[in-house]
C-alpha positions as a Markdown table, in Angstrom:
| # | Residue | x | y | z |
|---|---|---|---|---|
| 1 | Unk | -2.9 | -0.9 | -13.0 |
| 2 | Unk | -4.8 | 2.0 | -14.4 |
| 3 | Unk | -7.9 | 3.1 | -12.4 |
| 4 | Unk | -11.1 | 4.7 | -13.6 |
| 5 | Unk | -11.8 | 7.7 | -11.5 |
| 6 | Unk | -15.2 | 8.1 | -9.9 |
| 7 | Unk | -15.9 | 11.3 | -7.9 |
| 8 | Unk | -18.6 | 10.7 | -5.3 |
| 9 | Unk | -21.1 | 13.4 | -4.6 |
| 10 | Unk | -19.3 | 14.4 | -1.4 |
| 11 | Unk | -15.9 | 14.2 | -3.1 |
| 12 | Unk | -17.0 | 16.5 | -5.9 |
| 13 | Unk | -18.7 | 18.9 | -3.6 |
| 14 | Unk | -15.7 | 19.2 | -1.3 |
| 15 | Unk | -13.5 | 20.0 | -4.4 |
| 16 | Unk | -16.0 | 22.6 | -5.6 |
| 17 | Unk | -16.0 | 24.3 | -2.2 |
| 18 | Unk | -12.3 | 25.1 | -2.5 |
| 19 | Unk | -11.8 | 28.9 | -2.8 |
| 20 | Unk | -8.6 | 28.6 | -4.8 |
| 21 | Unk | -9.2 | 27.1 | -8.3 |
| 22 | Unk | -5.5 | 26.6 | -8.9 |
| 23 | Unk | -5.4 | 24.3 | -5.8 |
| 24 | Unk | -8.5 | 22.5 | -7.2 |
| 25 | Unk | -6.7 | 22.0 | -10.5 |
| 26 | Unk | -3.6 | 20.7 | -8.8 |
| 27 | Unk | -5.7 | 18.2 | -6.8 |
| 28 | Unk | -7.5 | 17.0 | -9.8 |
| 29 | Unk | -4.2 | 16.5 | -11.7 |
| 30 | Unk | -2.8 | 14.6 | -8.7 |
| 31 | Unk | -5.8 | 12.3 | -8.6 |
| 32 | Unk | -5.5 | 11.7 | -12.4 |
| 33 | Unk | -1.8 | 11.0 | -12.1 |
| 34 | Unk | -2.3 | 8.5 | -9.3 |
| 35 | Unk | -5.1 | 6.7 | -11.2 |
| 36 | Unk | -2.9 | 6.5 | -14.3 |
| 37 | Unk | 0.5 | 5.7 | -12.9 |
| 38 | Unk | 0.2 | 4.9 | -9.1 |
| 39 | Unk | 2.5 | 7.9 | -8.5 |
| 40 | Unk | 1.8 | 10.1 | -5.5 |
| 41 | Unk | 2.3 | 10.7 | -1.8 |
| 42 | Unk | -0.2 | 8.0 | -0.5 |
| 43 | Unk | -0.6 | 6.7 | 3.0 |
| 44 | Unk | -3.1 | 4.9 | 5.2 |
| 45 | Unk | -4.2 | 6.7 | 8.3 |
| 46 | Unk | -4.7 | 4.8 | 11.6 |
| 47 | Unk | -8.3 | 3.6 | 11.7 |
| 48 | Unk | -8.6 | 3.3 | 7.9 |
| 49 | Unk | -9.6 | -0.4 | 8.1 |
| 50 | Unk | -11.9 | -0.5 | 5.1 |
| 51 | Unk | -9.3 | 0.0 | 2.3 |
| 52 | Unk | -9.2 | 3.8 | 2.3 |
| 53 | Unk | -6.1 | 5.7 | 1.2 |
| 54 | Unk | -5.1 | 9.3 | 1.5 |
| 55 | Unk | -3.3 | 11.2 | -1.1 |
| 56 | Unk | -1.2 | 14.2 | 0.0 |
| 57 | Unk | -1.3 | 17.2 | -2.3 |
| 58 | Unk | 0.4 | 20.1 | -0.5 |
| 59 | Unk | -1.8 | 21.1 | 2.4 |
| 60 | Unk | -4.7 | 19.0 | 1.1 |
| 61 | Unk | -5.6 | 15.4 | 1.5 |
| 62 | Unk | -7.8 | 13.3 | -0.8 |
| 63 | Unk | -9.6 | 10.4 | 0.8 |
| 64 | Unk | -10.3 | 7.7 | -1.7 |
| 65 | Unk | -10.8 | 3.9 | -2.1 |
| 66 | Unk | -9.6 | 1.5 | -4.7 |
| 67 | Unk | -12.1 | -1.1 | -5.9 |
| 68 | Unk | -9.8 | -3.7 | -7.5 |
| 69 | Unk | -12.8 | -5.8 | -8.8 |
| 70 | Unk | -14.2 | -2.9 | -10.8 |
| 71 | Unk | -10.9 | -1.1 | -11.4 |
| 72 | Unk | -12.3 | 2.1 | -9.9 |
| 73 | Unk | -10.7 | 4.8 | -7.7 |
| 74 | Unk | -13.5 | 6.5 | -5.8 |
| 75 | Unk | -12.8 | 10.0 | -4.4 |
| 76 | Unk | -14.7 | 10.4 | -1.2 |
| 77 | Unk | -13.5 | 13.7 | 0.1 |
| 78 | Unk | -11.0 | 16.5 | -0.3 |
| 79 | Unk | -10.0 | 18.4 | 2.8 |
| 80 | Unk | -7.3 | 20.8 | 4.1 |
| 81 | Unk | -5.0 | 19.9 | 6.9 |
């Protein structure tokens, strides 16, 4: 399934706060690749009971949800581990 990408306010703000724009571009590319192909290093963290997924991109994690009814991947947050 191909997903439409929706960056929430907090997701977009956390991406814009990254100091390294190369990393930000890599993160955006990983989100687009996952939405288009389902490829990526994805896991569910303990306690993510409401359908959240986490996409690993180097030292960063992208917290997102998949809305199967709407076909939308919502990016909630980008953070560094």
